[in-house]
C-alpha atoms as one frame of an Amber mdcrd trajectory, in Angstrom:
protein
  18.381 -14.948  -2.959  18.646 -11.544  -1.335  17.431 -11.503   2.261  14.739
  -8.919   1.434  13.311 -11.305  -1.191  13.456 -14.221   1.254  11.541 -12.157
   3.796   8.940 -11.084   1.211   8.129 -14.719   0.333   8.353 -16.242   3.829
   5.238 -17.039   5.836   4.701 -17.934   9.485   7.694 -19.368  11.308   9.721
 -19.258   8.081  10.078 -15.497   8.692  12.597 -16.248  11.444  15.259 -17.404
   8.960  15.497 -14.196   6.915  15.360 -12.092  10.072  18.241 -14.031  11.642
  20.284 -13.881   8.428  19.691 -10.149   8.198  21.163  -9.659  11.653  24.305
 -11.631  10.727  24.899 -10.327   7.195  27.397  -7.477   6.846  25.603  -4.280
   5.770  28.017  -3.714   2.880  27.469  -7.167   1.334  25.717  -6.577  -1.984
  23.835  -9.268  -3.888  25.392 -10.192  -7.242  23.406 -12.224  -9.749  24.981
 -15.567 -10.750  27.544 -15.365  -7.950  28.700 -18.978  -8.521  29.008 -18.718
 -12.310  32.791 -18.204 -12.434  33.324 -21.255 -10.202  30.915 -23.262 -12.358
  32.897 -22.299 -15.486  36.114 -23.632 -13.933  34.442 -26.884 -12.885  32.698
 -27.206 -16.279  36.126 -27.250 -18.004  37.238 -30.191 -15.859  34.206 -32.507
 -15.755  31.873 -34.081 -18.272  29.005 -34.923 -15.919  25.933 -32.704 -15.531
  26.750 -29.614 -13.499  24.072 -27.679 -11.654  24.555 -24.006 -10.965  22.870
 -23.024  -7.728  22.653 -19.455  -6.569  21.834 -16.017  -7.784  19.515 -16.681
 -10.720  17.155 -13.699 -10.608  16.204 -13.144 -14.251  15.269 -15.117 -17.327
  18.350 -13.734 -19.095  20.544 -15.153 -16.313  18.736 -18.508 -16.528  19.393
 -18.621 -20.280  23.058 -17.751 -19.715  23.453 -20.616 -17.225  21.953 -23.091
 -19.688  23.970 -21.693 -22.622  27.165 -22.181 -20.594  26.427 -25.883 -20.197
  25.018 -26.020 -16.692  21.774 -27.596 -15.630  19.498 -24.957 -14.165  18.005
 -26.156 -10.920  14.796 -24.579  -9.669  15.523 -20.932  -8.937  14.765 -19.701
  -5.426  12.689 -16.873  -6.843   9.120 -18.183  -7.174   8.163 -15.276  -9.458
  10.787 -16.059 -12.116   8.585 -18.532 -14.004   5.769 -15.958 -14.267   7.874
 -13.123 -15.692   7.607 -12.090 -19.357  10.277 -13.523 -21.650  11.675 -10.030
 -22.281  13.130  -9.960 -18.730
């Protein structure tokens, strides 16, 4: 989850985490949706057990892609994802 999104959803003392991460993150580091997908594809070819993809699911289209590629979709970090229209 991008740090700006983490900060937008944090409350109370939980705001400290995104602030600290923001100070440590390189300024040129851009968020990329499904950043673990290529690694998951390699693992998927080698194992037959359920494989969960964790990280970078920001849209319903990305969630569908993860499932279509044979991974179990764990709860996305974005609490608004479940409320978005299916056209996303």
